[in-house]
C-alpha positions in Angstrom: 116.3 -105.8 -68.9 119.3 -104.5 -66.8 122.5 -106.0 -65.5 122.7 -107.8 -62.2 122.6 -105.7 -59.2 125.5 -107.4 -57.5 124.6 -105.9 -53.8 121.2 -107.6 -54.1 122.8 -110.8 -55.0 124.9 -110.5 -51.8 122.0 -109.7 -49.5 120.5 -112.9 -50.9 123.5 -114.8 -49.4 123.3 -113.2 -46.1 119.6 -113.9 -45.9 120.0 -117.6 -46.6 122.4 -117.8 -43.9 119.9 -116.3 -41.5 117.7 -119.2 -42.5 120.4 -121.5 -41.5 121.1 -120.0 -38.1 117.1 -120.2 -37.6 117.1 -123.8 -38.2 120.2 -124.6 -35.6 119.7 -122.0 -33.1 118.1 -124.2 -30.4 121.1 -126.6 -30.7 123.7 -123.9 -30.1 124.9 -124.5 -26.7 125.1 -121.3 -24.5 123.6 -119.0 -27.0 122.5 -115.7 -25.3 119.0 -115.1 -25.0 119.2 -111.7 -27.1 120.9 -113.7 -29.9 118.4 -116.6 -29.7 115.4 -114.1 -29.8 117.0 -112.4 -33.1 117.9 -115.6 -34.7 114.3 -116.9 -33.7 113.1 -114.4 -36.5 115.7 -115.8 -39.0 112.8 -117.2 -40.9 111.8 -113.9 -42.1 114.3 -113.7 -44.5 112.2 -115.8 -46.8 110.0 -112.7 -47.0 112.8 -110.8 -48.3 113.4 -113.8 -50.8 109.9 -113.4 -52.4 110.0 -109.7 -52.7 113.5 -109.9 -54.2 112.4 -112.6 -56.6 109.5 -110.5 -57.6 111.9 -107.6 -58.3 114.3 -109.8 -60.4 111.9 -111.8 -62.3 110.0 -108.2 -63.2 113.3 -106.7 -64.4 114.7 -109.7 -66.3 111.3 -111.0 -68.1 108.5 -108.4 -68.0 109.4 -106.4 -71.1 110.3 -109.7 -73.1 107.0 -111.4 -72.2 105.1 -108.1 -73.2 107.2 -108.0 -76.5 106.7 -111.8 -77.2 103.0 -112.2 -76.1 101.6 -115.7 -74.8 104.0 -117.5 -77.1 107.1 -116.6 -74.8 105.3 -117.8 -71.8 106.6 -121.6 -72.1 110.1 -120.4 -72.7 109.8 -118.2 -69.6 108.3 -121.1 -67.5 111.1 -123.6 -68.9 113.8 -121.5 -67.6 112.3 -120.9 -64.2 111.8 -124.6 -63.7 115.1 -125.1 -64.9 116.5 -122.7 -62.0 114.5 -124.3 -59.2 113.7 -127.9 -59.9 117.0 -129.9 -60.4 118.3 -128.9 -57.0 115.1 -129.7 -55.3 115.0 -133.1 -56.8 118.8 -133.9 -56.0 117.8 -132.8 -52.4 114.8 -134.8 -52.2 116.6 -137.8 -53.2 119.1 -137.2 -50.3 115.9 -137.0 -48.2 114.9 -140.4 -49.7 118.2 -141.9 -48.9 117.9 -140.7 -45.3 114.5 -141.7 -44.5 115.4 -145.5 -46.1 118.4 -145.4 -44.0 116.4 -144.6 -40.9 113.7 -147.2 -41.7 116.6 -150.0 -42.1 117.8 -149.2 -38.8 114.2 -149.5 -37.2 113.9 -146.0 -36.5 110.6 -143.8 -37.1 110.3 -141.3 -40.2 107.6 -139.1 -39.3 109.6 -136.3 -41.1 109.5 -138.3 -44.6 105.9 -139.3 -45.2 106.3 -141.3 -48.5 102.5 -140.7 -49.2 103.3 -137.1 -49.9 106.4 -137.9 -51.8 104.5 -137.2 -55.5 103.5 -133.7 -54.4 107.1 -132.9 -53.4 108.2 -134.2 -56.8 106.2 -131.9 -58.5 106.8 -129.0 -56.3 102.9 -128.9 -55.2 103.5 -129.6 -51.7 102.6 -126.3 -50.2 99.6 -125.6 -52.4 97.1 -126.5 -49.5 97.5 -130.1 -50.0 99.4 -131.1 -46.9 99.0 -130.3 -43.0 102.7 -129.9 -42.2 106.0 -129.3 -43.6 108.0 -132.3 -44.3 110.9 -134.0 -46.3 113.0 -131.0 -46.9 111.3 -128.3 -45.1 112.6 -125.2 -46.7 111.3 -126.5 -50.2 108.0 -125.2 -49.0 109.0 -121.6 -50.5 110.2 -123.2 -53.6 106.9 -124.7 -54.2 105.2 -121.3 -53.5 107.6 -119.8 -56.0 106.5 -122.1 -58.5 102.9 -120.9 -58.2 104.1 -117.2 -58.4 106.0 -118.0 -61.7 102.9 -119.5 -63.1 100.9 -116.3 -62.5 103.6 -113.9 -63.0 102.9 -113.7 -67.1 99.4 -112.8 -66.3 100.7 -109.9 -64.3 103.3 -108.8 -66.8 100.9 -109.1 -70.0 98.2 -107.2 -67.8 100.0 -104.5 -66.0 102.9 -102.3 -67.3 104.3 -100.8 -63.9 106.3 -98.5 -66.0 103.0 -96.7 -67.4 101.6 -96.6 -64.0 102.2 -93.3 -61.7 104.6 -93.6 -58.8 101.6 -92.7 -56.3 99.6 -95.5 -57.8 102.4 -97.8 -57.6 102.8 -97.1 -54.0 99.0 -97.3 -53.4 99.2 -101.0 -55.0 102.3 -102.1 -52.8 100.3 -100.8 -49.8 97.0 -102.5 -50.7 98.9 -105.9 -51.3 100.7 -105.7 -48.1 97.5 -104.7 -46.2 95.7 -107.6 -47.9 98.4 -110.0 -46.8 98.1 -108.8 -43.1 94.2 -109.2 -43.5 94.6 -112.8 -44.9 96.7 -113.8 -41.8 94.6 -112.0 -39.2 91.4 -113.6 -40.6 93.2 -117.0 -40.1 94.0 -116.0 -36.5 97.8 -115.7 -37.7 100.0 -113.2 -35.8 103.4 -114.1 -37.3 104.4 -114.8 -40.8 105.6 -118.2 -40.3 102.2 -119.5 -38.9 100.2 -122.0 -40.8 102.8 -122.0 -43.7 101.0 -125.1 -45.4 97.9 -122.9 -45.8 99.2 -119.3 -45.8 102.4 -119.7 -47.5 101.4 -119.4 -51.1 99.4 -116.4 -50.5 102.3 -114.9 -48.5 104.7 -115.6 -51.5 102.3 -114.4 -54.3 101.6 -111.0 -52.6 105.1 -110.4 -51.7 106.2 -111.4 -55.0 103.7 -108.9 -56.7 105.1 -106.2 -54.2 108.6 -106.9 -55.6 107.5 -106.4 -59.1 106.3 -103.0 -58.4 109.3 -102.2 -56.5 111.3 -102.7 -59.5 109.4 -100.0 -61.5 110.1 -97.6 -58.7 113.8 -98.5 -58.7 113.8 -97.9 -62.5 111.9 -94.5 -62.2 114.2 -93.2 -59.3 117.6 -94.7 -59.6 119.0 -91.3 -61.3 117.8 -89.0 -58.3 118.8 -92.0 -55.8 120.2 -90.4 -52.9 116.8 -88.9 -51.5 114.7 -91.8 -52.3 117.1 -94.2 -50.8 117.3 -92.0 -47.5 113.4 -91.9 -47.5 113.1 -95.8 -48.1 115.8 -96.3 -45.4 114.1 -94.3 -42.8 110.8 -95.9 -43.6 112.2 -99.4 -43.3 113.7 -98.4 -40.0 110.7 -97.1 -38.6 108.5 -99.9 -39.5 110.9 -102.3 -37.8 111.1 -100.1 -34.8 107.3 -100.3 -34.4 107.3 -103.9 -35.0 110.0 -104.5 -32.4 108.1 -102.4 -29.8 105.0 -104.2 -30.3 103.1 -101.2 -31.9 102.7 -102.7 -35.2 101.9 -106.4 -36.3 104.6 -108.6 -37.8 102.2 -109.5 -40.7 101.9 -105.6 -41.7 105.3 -104.0 -40.6 107.8 -106.7 -41.8 106.7 -107.2 -45.5 106.5 -103.3 -45.7 109.9 -102.8 -44.2 111.5 -105.3 -46.2 110.1 -104.0 -49.4 111.4 -100.4 -48.4 114.7 -101.9 -47.7 114.7 -103.8 -51.0 114.2 -100.5 -52.6 117.1 -98.8 -50.4 119.3 -101.5 -51.4 118.7 -101.5 -55.0 118.9 -97.6 -55.2 122.5 -97.8 -53.4 123.7 -100.8 -55.3 126.9 -100.3 -57.6 127.7 -97.2 -55.5 131.2 -96.4 -54.8 132.2 -97.9 -51.4 129.3 -100.3 -51.0 130.6 -103.5 -49.1 127.7 -105.6 -50.5 129.6 -105.4 -53.8 132.4 -107.5 -52.6 133.6 -110.6 -54.3 133.1 -112.8 -51.3 129.7 -111.7 -50.2 128.6 -111.9 -53.9 129.8 -115.5 -54.1 127.7 -116.4 -51.1 124.8 -114.7 -53.0 125.5 -117.0 -56.0 125.5 -120.3 -54.1 122.6 -119.1 -51.6 119.8 -121.3 -53.5 122.2 -124.2 -52.7 122.8 -123.1 -48.9 119.0 -122.5 -48.5 118.0 -125.7 -50.2 120.8 -127.7 -49.0 121.3 -126.7 -45.2 118.2 -128.5 -43.7 118.8 -132.0 -44.6 122.6 -131.7 -43.9 121.6 -130.3 -40.3 119.1 -133.6 -40.1 122.0 -135.8 -40.9 124.5 -134.0 -38.8 122.5 -134.2 -35.8 121.9 -138.0 -36.0 125.8 -138.3 -36.5 127.4 -135.9 -33.9 124.7 -134.2 -31.6 124.0 -136.1 -28.5 120.3 -136.7 -27.1 120.2 -133.3 -25.4 120.1 -131.8 -28.8 122.8 -129.3 -27.8 125.9 -128.9 -29.6 129.2 -127.0 -28.6 130.6 -124.1 -30.6 133.3 -126.1 -32.2 130.5 -128.7 -33.5 128.5 -125.8 -34.8 131.3 -124.2 -36.5 132.0 -127.8 -38.2 128.5 -127.8 -39.6 128.7 -124.4 -40.8 131.7 -125.0 -42.7 130.2 -128.2 -44.0 127.2 -126.1 -45.3 129.5 -123.6 -47.1 131.4 -126.3 -48.8 128.4 -128.4 -49.7 126.7 -125.0 -51.0 129.9 -124.6 -53.4 129.8 -128.2 -54.7 125.8 -128.2 -55.1 126.0 -125.1 -57.0 128.8 -126.1 -59.2 128.2 -129.6 -59.7 124.5 -129.9 -59.6 122.6 -126.6 -59.9 124.5 -125.0 -62.8 125.1 -127.9 -64.8 121.5 -129.1 -64.6 120.2 -125.7 -65.4 122.5 -125.3 -68.6 121.4 -128.7 -69.6 117.8 -128.2 -69.3 117.8 -124.7 -71.0 119.7 -126.3 -73.9 116.8 -128.6 -74.7 114.1 -127.5 -77.2 113.8 -124.2 -78.9 116.3 -121.6 -77.8 114.6 -118.7 -75.9 115.3 -115.0 -76.8 116.4 -114.1 -73.5 119.3 -115.0 -71.0 118.7 -117.2 -67.8 118.3 -115.3 -64.7 
């Protein structure tokens, strides 16, 4: 287990804000078409989250699971549930309050189907049981993360990436990404954001698995990091350029590019002059889960209160919402997420490893 790579935490914060802007883009009055086109792909930040999650979880837990065997699996799962579920439950409660308020005033609530609420409570809503996103839409990815957490011990106990040759690891990553592309193509999906209720879980699991392998490459190459960082950066740039030019499909190019980008960012983390090591960006990363999980329902409520029927908001109104999200993220992190995590982790037998 290694210490935190602060730059990766910072990138997580930046990615969370891309998701925020993705959800509000169509309501920003006067947004130029090029900016709108960029923000329309902000949902792809979720794919970076999945890769980064696999990277971090493998670095934090793989060795300990192999050392402790099956007996350590319940403690691992307990810590992961403590990390993701309390804030999800809090925001779901906020959604229920919104839905009840709307019903009390005679308005329709198609975004809040109470029949599906038990699935959301159990974080099973995106395991193929529903036809559309509902309640707190971004929580679909947290549901998929739970699936990845349940499968991770099997991966950690069956494959030790440290013992696998580098070329074989690269081949495994390529095979996983190709499989992801094949699954999407066979379902008629050309974008990663299509058919989320059906394809989101496999999207998460395969990208999460890629992230674990990238973690092993980072461990292997971090001493001679410069050449590998340059190569990774060039590969990421080439793949993204090919995708933007229409030469490569999104379902193939973006996960591969983000994997290369993740490796480059990890290799250059903690290096002198890295702007991603700054305190402010790092804090944005620390509260990024609250930003990601809290912004959507806040936007729903904000629009009800302040945005007119046209659905378009002027820049001062948008700025006010963004400030609200930042303040709410800090409050949720310090008052809900972290206290609940500490409380749940303090219950039962004490695990042998620290929270991640």
